N, C-alpha and C positions, 0 to 999 in steps of 0.2 A: 504494499499500500504506500509506503514512503516513496517508492520510486515513481508512482503515478502522480503524486503531488509535486514532485520535482520536475517531472515532464510538463505538467500543466503550467507550472511557474515559468519554465523555460519557453513554452509556447507564448505565454502572455508577454514575456520580456522581448521575444523575437518580434511579435506583432507591434509592440510599442516602438521598437527600434526601426522597424520598417515604415510605420505610418507617421511617426513624429516628424521626420524631415519634410514630408509633404504638407502636413498641417502647419508647421512653422513657416514654410515658404508661402503658403496661401495666406496666412495671417500677415506676413510681412508685406504682401501686396495689397491686402484689403484694409487693414487697420488704419494706415495713414490717410486714405481717402475718407474713411468714416469719421475720423477725428477732425479732419479739415472741414467736412460738411457740418458737423456738430458745432465747431467753433464759428464757422461762417453764419450759421443760423442764429447763434446767440449774439454775435457782434452786431448784426444789422437789425435795427428795430423794424418790425413788420408793420406796414401801414394799416391803420384802422379806418375803415370806411372808404368812400370814394376819394379820388384825387382832389386836392384843395382847389385846383383850377375849376373842376366840375362844380364844387360847392359854391365857389365865387360866382360862376355863371348862373347857377340856379338862384342864388341870392339876388342877383341883378334882375333876373327874369321875374321872380315872385314880387320883388319890390315894385317893379314896373306895373305889374297887375294891380297891386294895392293902390298905387297913385292914379292909375288910369280908370279905376271903376267909376262909372257914372253915379250921380247922386241917388238914383233909385235902386241901386244894387241891394239885394236882401242882406240883412245883418248876419245871417248864418254864413253866407258866402264870404263876407268880409272877415268874420271871425275865423273861419277855417283857413283862409289865406294868411291871416296874421299868425295863426298857430303854425302853419307850415313855414312861414318866414322865421319865426322864433326857433323852430327846430333846426333850420339851416344855420342860423346864427350860432346855435349851441354846437352843432357839428364843427363849424369853422373855429369856434373858440377852443374846442377840444383839440383840434389838429394843430393850432398855432400856439396854444398855451395861454390863452386869455381867460382870466377868471370872470365869472358872470353870475348873476342871480336871477336869470330869466325864469327858471322853473319855480323859484320861491315866491315871486311877486305876483299878486293877483292882477287881472286885467284892469288897466286904468292908467292914471298919470304916472305913478311910480314905475310901472313896467315900460311905459313909453320912454321915460327918461333913461331907464336901463338900456333899452334898445339903442338909443342915440349914443350912449356911452360905449356900448359894445361895438357899434359900427365904427366909432372913432378909434377905439383901440385896435380894431382889425386893420383900419387904414394905416395906423402908425406902424403896424407890422408888415405893411406892404401889400395887403390884400385889397384888390379893387372892388370895393362894395359901394353901394349908393350912399 
């Protein structure tokens, strides 16, 4: 029985010696690429949301809608458009790092003042908003 255990041990050792160079060579080829990919993914911040150019264009378009509504436009349409505009302002603020309180303030004069402040802050950061 002792001889069978020794033979099995020798077979396992032989298999390891035969397979190890192949595994090590494969790892030597694959691991650097994997590490590079992981480091690259960590180094570059992934953009969140649409490109800032797209957000700025949408801001200008929705603002134009708000300004050009005729006097008889239903209040619900005006409110919906203002909410869409506020959401676009919030997206732009998030992307360029401008603090805002648009979500906290109720509809009214304070929120309108906050919109103007946010628009000016975005302009100062180089974003072409109305």
